[in-house]
TORGUTOR-819256 format. One record per residue (C-alpha): residue in three letters; chain; x, y, z. Coordinates in pm, 1 decimal. Layout:
N
ALA A X Y Z
...
This chain:
304
MET A -1520.4 512.7 358.5
PRO A -1519.4 877.9 561.3
ARG A -1393.0 1134.2 301.4
PHE A -1142.1 1415.8 406.4
SER A -954.3 1664.9 248.0
LEU A -589.2 1735.3 262.9
GLY A -662.8 2147.5 170.4
PRO A -619.9 2322.1 -98.9
ALA A -226.0 2415.1 -119.6
LEU A -137.4 2060.7 -75.8
ALA A -391.7 1985.1 -327.6
VAL A -187.7 2189.3 -560.1
LEU A 158.5 2076.5 -431.4
VAL A 103.1 1693.9 -488.2
VAL A -5.5 1816.5 -809.0
THR A 232.8 2029.1 -927.5
LEU A 493.5 1756.8 -810.2
SER A 363.2 1498.0 -1009.5
GLN A 283.2 1707.8 -1333.1
SER A 640.7 1891.7 -1326.3
ILE A 805.8 1507.1 -1355.4
ALA A 610.4 1286.4 -1487.3
SER A 650.7 1469.3 -1825.9
GLN A 704.6 1233.5 -2186.6
GLY A 1061.5 1099.4 -2277.9
PRO A 1143.5 1111.3 -2665.8
GLY A 964.5 907.7 -2916.2
VAL A 713.4 806.6 -2672.5
ASP A 381.2 673.0 -2854.3
PRO A 59.7 929.7 -2759.2
GLU A -123.7 672.7 -2684.1
HIS A 60.4 509.3 -2462.2
ALA A 149.3 811.7 -2267.6
ARG A -223.3 910.0 -2241.2
ARG A -265.3 548.1 -2060.4
VAL A 22.3 562.3 -1835.7
GLU A -73.4 940.9 -1758.8
ALA A -421.1 775.8 -1676.5
TRP A -271.9 551.1 -1457.3
ARG A -54.8 760.1 -1259.5
ALA A -347.1 1007.2 -1204.6
LYS A -574.0 732.0 -1052.3
HIS A -317.6 560.7 -878.1
GLU A -222.5 907.0 -700.7
ALA A -571.7 985.2 -618.7
ASP A -658.2 601.1 -455.8
TYR A -287.5 625.2 -256.2
THR A -371.5 1011.6 -140.7
ARG A -716.2 840.6 0.8
GLU A -641.4 536.1 113.2
TYR A -238.8 548.6 269.7
VAL A -196.3 916.2 323.1
PRO A -426.5 991.2 619.1
LEU A -287.7 651.6 841.4
ALA A -150.8 796.6 1139.8
GLY A -121.9 454.4 1385.8
LEU A -49.5 94.6 1374.0
PHE A -84.7 -57.9 1745.7
PHE A -47.9 -442.2 1746.8
LEU A -265.5 -648.2 1968.0
GLU A -233.3 -803.0 2291.6
PRO A -472.0 -1098.9 2378.6
GLY A -727.4 -970.9 2645.9
ARG A -839.1 -630.2 2672.2
ASN A -662.9 -313.5 2448.4
SER A -800.8 28.1 2553.9
VAL A -861.4 271.3 2271.3
GLY A -836.6 693.9 2349.2
SER A -664.2 938.1 2353.3
ALA A -566.0 883.7 2722.3
PRO A -166.4 847.4 2710.8
SER A -236.5 522.3 2874.6
SER A -457.7 357.2 2576.7
ARG A -329.9 76.9 2402.7
VAL A -502.7 203.8 2103.9
ARG A -356.3 574.0 2133.6
LEU A -596.0 831.4 1928.9
PRO A -486.7 1182.8 1891.9
GLU A -591.3 1436.5 2186.6
ARG A -884.8 1598.6 1992.3
ALA A -1093.5 1254.3 2065.8
PRO A -1245.5 1138.6 2388.8
ALA A -986.1 983.0 2665.9
MET A -1176.6 675.0 2654.4
VAL A -1419.8 553.2 2365.0
GLY A -1382.7 136.5 2407.2
SER A -1218.9 -138.3 2466.2
ILE A -1060.1 -425.6 2226.4
VAL A -1168.8 -723.9 2351.4
PHE A -911.7 -969.1 2131.3
GLU A -919.1 -1314.4 2201.0
ASP A -858.9 -1685.3 1943.8
GLY A -836.5 -1489.4 1668.4
VAL A -1149.9 -1297.0 1688.7
VAL A -1160.8 -915.7 1753.9
GLY A -1432.8 -758.0 1945.3
PHE A -1492.3 -408.3 2038.9
GLU A -1664.1 -300.9 2366.2
PRO A -1796.0 101.5 2329.6
ARG A -1794.9 283.5 2629.3
ALA A -2097.1 452.9 2703.2
GLY A -2212.6 745.2 2571.3
ALA A -1853.4 754.8 2333.4
PRO A -1970.0 910.5 1963.8
LEU A -1900.9 605.9 1794.5
THR A -2034.9 488.7 1425.9
LEU A -2017.8 186.2 1220.1
ALA A -2094.8 162.6 878.0
GLY A -2257.3 512.8 978.7
ALA A -2490.7 406.7 1265.6
PRO A -2412.6 466.9 1629.0
VAL A -2223.4 170.9 1772.3
THR A -2399.5 147.3 2132.6
SER A -2341.4 -262.1 2190.2
PRO A -2035.4 -488.2 2181.7
VAL A -1958.5 -587.4 1815.9
VAL A -1699.6 -839.0 1613.9
LEU A -1488.4 -617.9 1403.7
ARG A -1404.7 -832.7 1054.8
PRO A -1079.5 -772.0 892.4
ALA A -1078.5 -695.1 508.9
GLY A -1115.0 -1052.2 373.6
SER A -1335.4 -1246.9 143.1
ALA A -1648.5 -1097.9 246.3
GLY A -1543.0 -718.9 210.7
PRO A -1369.2 -405.3 353.0
ALA A -1264.7 -480.8 720.1
ASP A -1541.4 -290.7 961.8
GLU A -1431.4 85.0 1083.9
ILE A -1525.7 274.9 1378.7
ALA A -1549.3 591.9 1339.4
VAL A -1467.8 879.7 1600.9
GLY A -1576.2 1203.1 1440.3
ASP A -1322.4 1203.0 1138.4
LEU A -1098.1 930.2 1295.9
ALA A -1138.1 557.9 1202.8
PHE A -986.8 244.8 1320.3
TRP A -1019.5 -116.9 1199.5
VAL A -847.5 -447.5 1233.6
HIS A -523.9 -535.7 1024.8
MET A -313.3 -824.3 918.5
SER A 46.2 -831.0 912.2
GLY A 98.1 -1175.1 828.8
PRO A -32.4 -1391.6 1135.8
ARG A -49.4 -1090.3 1320.4
TYR A -339.7 -844.0 1451.3
ALA A -320.8 -456.5 1415.9
ILE A -577.5 -186.8 1446.2
ARG A -463.8 50.7 1187.1
LEU A -606.7 423.1 1253.6
ARG A -652.4 693.7 978.2
ASP A -647.7 1057.3 1099.2
PRO A -722.5 1340.1 785.2
GLN A -502.7 1610.1 1047.0
GLY A -210.4 1357.8 1149.8
GLU A 153.4 1458.2 1036.6
PRO A 178.5 1237.6 785.1
ALA A -111.4 1405.2 566.3
ARG A -2.3 1727.5 648.5
THR A 320.6 1666.3 575.5
PHE A 259.7 1466.6 233.8
LEU A 487.9 1554.6 -48.3
GLY A 340.3 1411.4 -368.0
PHE A 442.9 1226.3 -618.1
ARG A 744.7 1219.6 -819.9
TRP A 782.0 1004.1 -1159.9
PHE A 1048.6 940.2 -1409.1
PRO A 948.3 1093.2 -1767.6
ILE A 758.7 856.2 -1938.1
ASP A 1006.7 579.5 -2162.8
ALA A 851.7 346.2 -2393.8
ARG A 1195.0 125.1 -2362.7
TYR A 1073.0 -13.0 -2062.6
ARG A 735.3 -134.8 -2164.8
VAL A 801.0 -523.7 -2293.8
VAL A 639.6 -779.4 -2386.8
ALA A 735.7 -1104.8 -2120.6
ARG A 690.9 -1458.6 -2140.9
PHE A 517.1 -1614.6 -1876.4
ILE A 716.3 -1941.3 -1748.9
GLU A 472.6 -2157.1 -1558.5
ASP A 605.2 -2383.7 -1240.5
PRO A 477.9 -2764.5 -1224.6
ALA A 206.3 -2661.0 -1009.0
PRO A 121.4 -2326.8 -799.0
ARG A 270.3 -2310.7 -446.0
GLU A 268.8 -2093.1 -181.5
VAL A 558.6 -1871.4 -64.1
GLN A 619.8 -1655.3 244.5
VAL A 762.7 -1318.9 159.6
PRO A 890.9 -1105.1 448.8
SER A 779.9 -755.0 478.4
LEU A 898.3 -435.6 640.0
THR A 744.0 -525.1 999.9
GLY A 903.1 -860.4 1070.1
ASP A 617.9 -1069.2 953.8
ASP A 611.5 -1312.9 627.4
GLN A 306.8 -1241.9 413.5
THR A 154.1 -1531.7 230.7
PHE A 128.1 -1545.5 -176.1
THR A 70.5 -1822.8 -414.3
THR A 309.1 -1792.8 -719.7
GLU A 216.7 -1959.6 -1022.5
GLY A 551.9 -1901.0 -1256.3
ILE A 837.4 -1691.4 -1390.6
VAL A 838.7 -1411.0 -1669.6
GLU A 1132.7 -1389.4 -1887.7
PHE A 1207.3 -1101.4 -2111.2
GLU A 1505.3 -851.8 -2248.7
LEU A 1537.9 -482.3 -2135.0
LEU A 1767.6 -251.9 -2288.0
GLY A 1955.5 -540.8 -2379.1
THR A 2004.5 -774.7 -2073.7
LYS A 1756.7 -1108.2 -2046.8
VAL A 1556.8 -1060.5 -1702.9
ARG A 1377.0 -1261.4 -1534.0
MET A 1133.7 -1189.8 -1250.2
ARG A 897.3 -1401.4 -996.3
PRO A 532.4 -1265.0 -992.6
MET A 224.8 -1375.0 -699.5
THR A -96.9 -1426.2 -830.7
THR A -351.9 -1206.1 -685.2
ARG A -638.8 -1333.9 -878.8
PRO A -650.0 -1553.1 -1202.4
GLY A -448.7 -1354.8 -1477.5
ARG A -311.2 -1124.9 -1259.2
LEU A 44.1 -1124.4 -1151.3
TYR A 179.9 -862.4 -891.9
PHE A 541.7 -795.0 -865.2
VAL A 729.5 -642.0 -604.9
PHE A 1112.6 -592.4 -703.4
ARG A 1481.2 -400.9 -635.3
ASP A 1696.4 -253.6 -888.5
LEU A 2006.8 -53.1 -977.6
THR A 1821.5 255.6 -873.5
SER A 1716.1 122.7 -559.0
GLY A 1804.5 353.0 -246.6
SER A 1959.7 669.4 -440.4
GLU A 1680.5 742.0 -752.4
THR A 1406.9 559.8 -619.2
TYR A 1273.7 342.6 -306.6
ALA A 1559.0 127.6 -99.1
ALA A 1308.3 -114.7 -18.3
ALA A 1119.4 -244.6 -328.9
ARG A 878.8 -90.8 -594.2
PHE A 522.1 -265.6 -698.9
LEU A 416.5 -333.5 -1013.8
TYR A 92.6 -548.1 -1166.8
ALA A 21.0 -672.7 -1498.1
ASP A -234.2 -907.3 -1668.6
LEU A -129.5 -1267.7 -1824.4
ALA A -323.1 -1312.8 -2195.6
PRO A -417.3 -1629.9 -2306.8
ASP A -108.5 -1729.6 -2510.1
LYS A 100.4 -1688.1 -2161.6
THR A 215.8 -1361.1 -2237.0
THR A 225.0 -1013.5 -2044.6
VAL A 282.9 -643.5 -2069.5
LEU A 544.8 -501.3 -1860.9
ASP A 496.1 -141.7 -1836.7
PHE A 767.8 -49.9 -1583.8
ASN A 609.0 323.4 -1615.6
GLU A 393.5 226.3 -1400.6
ALA A 611.0 87.1 -1113.7
TYR A 516.5 274.6 -794.3
ASN A 679.4 335.3 -470.8
PRO A 453.3 118.4 -189.7
PRO A 324.0 305.5 72.2
CYS A 608.4 251.3 343.6
ALA A 782.6 425.1 141.3
PHE A 591.1 770.0 282.9
ASN A 441.6 615.8 546.6
PRO A 570.4 432.0 878.5
TYR A 172.2 289.5 971.1
THR A 199.8 32.7 679.6
THR A 323.3 -324.4 626.8
CYS A 458.1 -382.4 298.4
PRO A 602.7 -693.4 91.8
LEU A 1009.1 -655.6 52.3
PRO A 1109.5 -884.0 -292.0
LEU A 1229.1 -1207.5 -312.8
PRO A 1558.5 -1280.0 -395.2
GLU A 1473.9 -1360.9 -773.9
ASN A 1314.7 -995.3 -784.4
ARG A 1638.5 -842.7 -691.2
LEU A 1746.5 -719.8 -1004.8
THR A 2096.5 -648.3 -1145.7
ILE A 1976.5 -378.3 -1382.6
PRO A 1844.6 -13.7 -1341.1
ILE A 1511.0 44.3 -1431.4
ARG A 1476.4 434.7 -1486.9
ALA A 1121.0 448.3 -1463.5
GLY A 804.0 459.8 -1293.8
GLU A 772.5 620.0 -953.8
ARG A 1093.3 810.6 -811.7
ASP A 1186.8 720.9 -444.4
TYR A 987.5 979.9 -185.1
PRO A 1201.6 1276.6 -75.5
HIS A 1188.1 1196.4 305.6
PRO A 1108.4 827.5 370.9
PRO A 1043.6 707.8 698.8
PRO A 1396.7 493.7 791.4
LEU A 1403.8 183.8 677.0
PRO A 1399.4 -95.6 1031.6
């Protein structure tokens, strides 16, 4: 994956915003605070690399989809790219790319001079990326729909990114939950901000007490023993991102799991409009405030 730099001024801004808000609350165990702060630092680095520079999302039409900086291009690249670099050919669930002769294109570091099939991310590994200088594009799935996602480290989302903001670490928001299994795993259709349903597997609910209130939430299982929560609470839309926040947790052999809401974080759609984020299931729209984890982004993109 090509590397990019957001520039020293923006890097300082990101660090300053994060450190100024992620202070420790009263009575926090130093070891717990150290783990949370390390997790937040890694999360910020990962999201800055993966989501901040996204600069386009183009849904494919069957047949040929032109790629270039020309205004008529179906996949529109920034003006510094050639007017035409090739065509995406989309037929029967297969996405191919036909390069234009002489276009400065690479795939995994090798020149692209003949047609190739572009694989989306999946069990075989990450998506195939075509690079044009410091730009890159690849196949992205939004539910059942095929799209091309664009990365541009010089694009507006990267240039105007304002960093991450966190609530102070609060030990009261680290709880042990009991996992209650369903009779059998099942698939659920989870709506997203793009209007596309995303398919996940769920195997049960978790039950816990938070600040004197009994709470139940339904996680998705992303791999054996790994639980993924998409939730809202009474801070959503005022102190935290309106659509949802995310949280991961590991399931222990005794069917308990530790939920540390100090590690709850915004989906990338909180700051970048070219993302496809799932929304909470009805049972994950909580009626309590959770003032822990990531706070709202100062200027979120408008919700659909």
